C-alpha positions as CSV (number, residue, x, y, z in Angstrom):
1,M,0.4,-0.1,0.3
2,Q,1.2,3.6,-0.8
3,A,0.8,5.1,2.7
4,Q,2.7,1.8,4.2
5,R,5.7,2.4,1.4
6,S,5.6,6.2,2.1
7,E,5.9,5.2,6.6
8,F,9.1,3.4,5.4
9,I,10.4,5.7,2.4
10,L,10.2,8.4,5.7
11,K,11.7,6.7,8.5
12,E,14.9,5.4,6.2
13,L,15.4,9.2,5.1
14,Q,15.3,10.3,8.8
15,L,18.6,8.4,9.2
16,G,20.3,10.9,7.3
17,K,21.3,9.2,4.2
18,P,19.4,10.1,0.3
19,L,17.7,7.2,-1.1
20,K,18.2,6.1,-4.5
21,V,14.8,4.7,-6.4
22,T,16.3,1.3,-7.6
23,E,17.2,1.1,-4.2
24,L,13.8,1.3,-3.0
25,S,12.6,-0.5,-5.8
26,Q,14.3,-3.7,-4.7
27,R,13.7,-2.9,-1.1
28,L,9.9,-1.9,-1.5
29,Q,9.3,-4.9,-4.1
30,V,7.5,-2.9,-6.7
31,S,8.5,-1.3,-9.7
32,V,10.9,2.0,-10.5
33,D,7.4,3.7,-11.6
34,T,5.3,3.2,-8.6
35,V,8.1,4.8,-6.4
36,R,8.7,7.2,-8.6
37,R,5.3,8.2,-8.5
38,D,5.4,7.3,-4.2
39,L,8.4,10.1,-4.5
40,K,6.0,12.7,-6.4
41,A,3.8,12.9,-3.8
42,L,5.8,12.4,-1.0
43,D,7.7,16.1,-2.6
44,A,3.8,17.2,-3.6
45,S,3.3,17.2,-0.1
46,G,6.3,19.2,1.4
47,L,7.2,16.2,2.9
48,I,10.8,15.3,0.8
49,K,12.8,16.3,-2.1
50,Y,12.1,14.5,-5.0
51,V,15.9,14.4,-6.8
52,R,17.1,12.5,-10.0
53,G,17.4,9.4,-9.2
54,G,16.2,9.6,-5.7
55,A,15.1,11.2,-2.7
56,C,16.6,13.6,0.3
57,L,14.8,15.0,2.9
58,P,14.0,19.2,2.8
59,D,16.6,21.2,4.8
60,A,13.7,22.5,6.7
61,L,12.6,18.8,7.5
62,Q,15.4,17.4,8.4
63,S,13.9,16.2,11.3
64,F,10.1,15.4,11.3
65,S,9.0,17.7,14.3
66,H,6.2,19.4,12.8
67,F,2.6,17.5,12.2
68,K,2.6,17.0,9.1
69,G,5.6,14.4,8.9
70,R,5.0,12.9,12.5
71,E,1.1,12.1,10.8
72,I,2.0,9.7,8.9
73,I,5.0,8.1,10.6
74,N,2.9,4.5,12.6
75,S,0.1,5.7,12.3
76,D,-1.5,1.7,12.4
77,L,0.1,1.5,16.3
78,K,-1.3,5.2,16.8
79,R,-4.4,3.8,15.6
80,E,-4.5,0.6,17.4
81,A,-3.5,2.9,20.8
82,A,-6.2,5.2,20.0
83,R,-9.0,2.5,19.6
84,K,-8.0,1.2,22.6
85,A,-8.4,5.0,24.7
86,V,-11.5,5.5,23.0
87,S,-13.0,2.9,25.3
88,F,-12.5,4.9,28.4
89,V,-15.1,7.5,27.4
90,T,-18.7,7.2,29.2
91,E,-22.0,8.9,28.4
92,G,-22.0,12.5,29.7
93,A,-18.2,13.0,30.0
94,V,-16.6,16.0,29.3
95,V,-13.2,14.7,27.5
96,A,-9.8,17.0,27.2
97,L,-7.5,16.5,24.1
98,N,-3.9,18.2,23.8
99,S,-2.1,18.8,20.5
100,G,-0.5,16.1,18.4
101,T,-1.2,13.8,15.8
102,T,-2.3,10.4,18.1
103,N,-5.2,12.6,19.5
104,T,-6.0,13.7,15.8
105,I,-6.0,10.3,15.2
106,L,-8.2,9.4,18.8
107,A,-10.8,12.1,17.0
108,Q,-11.1,10.5,14.5
109,E,-11.9,7.0,16.4
110,L,-14.4,9.2,18.5
111,L,-16.6,10.1,15.7
112,A,-17.8,6.3,15.9
113,L,-19.4,6.7,19.1
114,N,-23.2,7.2,19.8
115,F,-23.7,8.7,22.7
116,S,-23.5,12.4,23.8
117,F,-20.3,13.4,25.5
118,T,-18.2,17.1,25.6
119,V,-14.8,17.3,23.7
120,V,-12.4,20.6,24.7
121,T,-9.5,20.8,22.4
122,N,-6.8,23.1,21.2
123,N,-6.2,20.4,18.8
124,L,-7.0,22.2,15.5
125,A,-6.8,19.1,13.3
126,A,-9.0,17.3,15.8
127,A,-11.4,19.3,16.4
128,N,-12.5,20.3,12.4
129,I,-12.9,16.3,12.4
130,L,-15.0,16.2,15.5
131,L,-17.5,18.3,14.0
132,G,-18.7,15.6,12.3
133,N,-20.5,14.4,15.1
134,D,-23.9,15.8,16.7
135,H,-23.4,14.2,19.4
136,I,-19.8,15.8,20.5
137,E,-20.5,19.2,22.4
138,L,-17.2,21.0,20.9
139,Y,-15.3,23.4,22.6
140,A,-11.9,25.0,20.7
141,I,-9.8,26.7,23.5
142,G,-8.5,29.7,21.6
143,G,-4.5,31.3,22.2
144,R,-2.1,31.7,19.4
145,V,-2.0,29.6,16.5
146,D,0.6,27.4,15.9
147,L,0.5,26.3,12.1
148,K,3.2,23.7,11.7
149,E,1.3,21.9,14.7
150,R,-2.1,22.8,13.6
151,S,-3.3,23.6,17.5
152,T,-3.4,26.3,19.6
153,C,-1.1,27.5,22.4
154,G,0.4,30.2,24.4
155,S,-1.0,32.2,28.2
156,Q,-4.6,32.2,26.9
157,C,-4.8,28.9,25.4
158,V,-2.9,27.8,29.1
159,K,-5.4,29.9,30.9
160,E,-8.9,28.6,29.4
161,F,-7.8,25.3,29.8
162,S,-7.8,25.3,33.3
163,E,-11.6,26.7,33.5
164,Y,-12.1,23.0,32.6
165,M,-12.2,20.0,34.9
166,P,-12.4,17.3,32.9
167,D,-13.5,13.5,33.5
168,L,-10.9,12.5,31.0
169,A,-7.8,14.3,29.5
170,F,-6.2,12.4,26.6
171,L,-2.4,13.4,26.4
172,S,-0.6,13.1,22.8
173,V,3.3,13.1,24.4
174,N,6.3,12.7,22.8
175,A,8.1,10.1,25.2
176,V,8.2,8.4,28.1
177,N,11.1,6.2,30.0
178,L,11.2,5.1,33.6
179,N,13.4,7.4,34.6
180,E,12.1,10.9,33.5
181,G,9.0,10.5,33.1
182,F,6.8,11.8,30.2
183,T,8.9,14.3,27.9
184,D,8.3,16.8,24.7
185,F,9.9,18.0,21.7
186,R,7.1,20.5,21.4
187,L,8.1,23.5,24.5
188,N,4.4,25.5,23.3
189,E,2.6,22.2,24.7
190,I,4.5,21.3,27.5
191,P,2.2,23.9,30.0
192,V,-1.4,22.5,28.3
193,M,-0.4,18.8,29.4
194,Q,0.3,20.4,32.7
195,A,-2.9,22.2,33.1
196,L,-4.8,18.9,32.4
197,A,-2.8,16.8,34.4
198,R,-4.0,19.2,37.4
199,N,-7.4,19.5,36.8
200,S,-8.9,16.5,35.2
201,K,-10.1,13.4,37.0
202,R,-8.1,10.9,35.6
203,V,-5.3,11.4,32.7
204,I,-5.0,8.9,30.4
205,A,-1.1,9.5,27.9
206,V,-1.7,7.4,24.7
207,L,0.9,6.8,22.9
208,D,2.7,4.3,20.3
209,S,5.3,1.9,21.1
210,S,7.6,3.7,19.6
211,K,7.6,6.0,22.2
212,L,8.4,4.0,24.6
213,N,11.5,4.1,27.0
214,K,12.8,7.0,24.7
215,L,13.8,10.5,26.1
216,S,12.6,14.1,24.3
217,K,13.9,17.5,24.6
218,K,11.8,18.5,28.1
219,K,10.3,17.1,30.4
220,A,6.5,17.2,30.9
221,L,5.0,15.7,33.6
222,E,6.0,12.8,35.8
223,L,4.9,9.4,35.9
224,N,2.6,9.6,38.5
225,E,1.3,12.6,37.7
226,A,-0.7,10.5,34.7
227,D,-3.2,7.7,35.8
228,V,-2.7,5.7,32.5
229,L,-0.5,4.8,29.9
230,V,-2.1,3.4,26.3
231,T,0.1,1.8,23.9
232,D,-0.5,-0.5,21.3
233,S,0.2,-4.5,20.6
234,R,3.7,-4.0,20.3
235,A,4.8,-2.6,23.1
236,R,7.6,-4.5,25.1
237,G,7.8,-4.2,29.5
238,L,4.7,-2.7,30.0
239,E,5.1,-4.8,33.3
240,L,8.0,-1.8,34.1
241,Y,5.4,0.9,33.9
242,A,2.6,-0.9,35.7
243,K,5.2,-1.6,38.5
244,A,6.1,2.4,38.6
245,G,2.2,2.7,39.3
246,L,0.6,3.6,35.7
247,S,-2.5,1.6,35.0
248,V,-1.4,0.1,31.5
249,S,-4.1,-1.0,28.4
């Protein structure tokens, strides 16, 4: 499938070396023409630079630190975790979502729920999706718009979030490990996560397994500031997080 091939290409480029069309054709077991079409599509999306005979990362995207690139990476694992997370939502609940690609996928899964509940979010991509379900009462949090993250942030955003007392907060976080807890590279998003962790009755961190036992740029939360860790079936070593006090799903 094209999505799987695109994910493979992006991951390989992230390792720091250019890729050749002939090499990709062999590794993906598809024709050279198919590889060229995939590369041209990724180039048109701004995710790679298609050059004669292959592809490399644009200078501006040496790391997939922005939303559009991350949206593709591990999307199947994110969806599996999101489907588990949705099972925690009950009728009448007030649910908070922060920014991030995992919560955007989670918003797609929330559309299938056939009962009424409320969502409060600074995730503009998720809010746009949630408009498709009449059962959802939706509150969009204001603040400065971060175009790369498709979200709002800043002091106004944190202040507005602090006025809510959600039943559930689903936190899309970049990394977690046993020693440092939850960490993230999105420095503007960390105060949002901290506000939601303070005010929510139940804090559920939703991370695909590639983010486990990793360390990002700055501490967001201690392990004990979340109640539940939801991930996918490829995760290993979850018993260690359970021993540290997290409920693991």
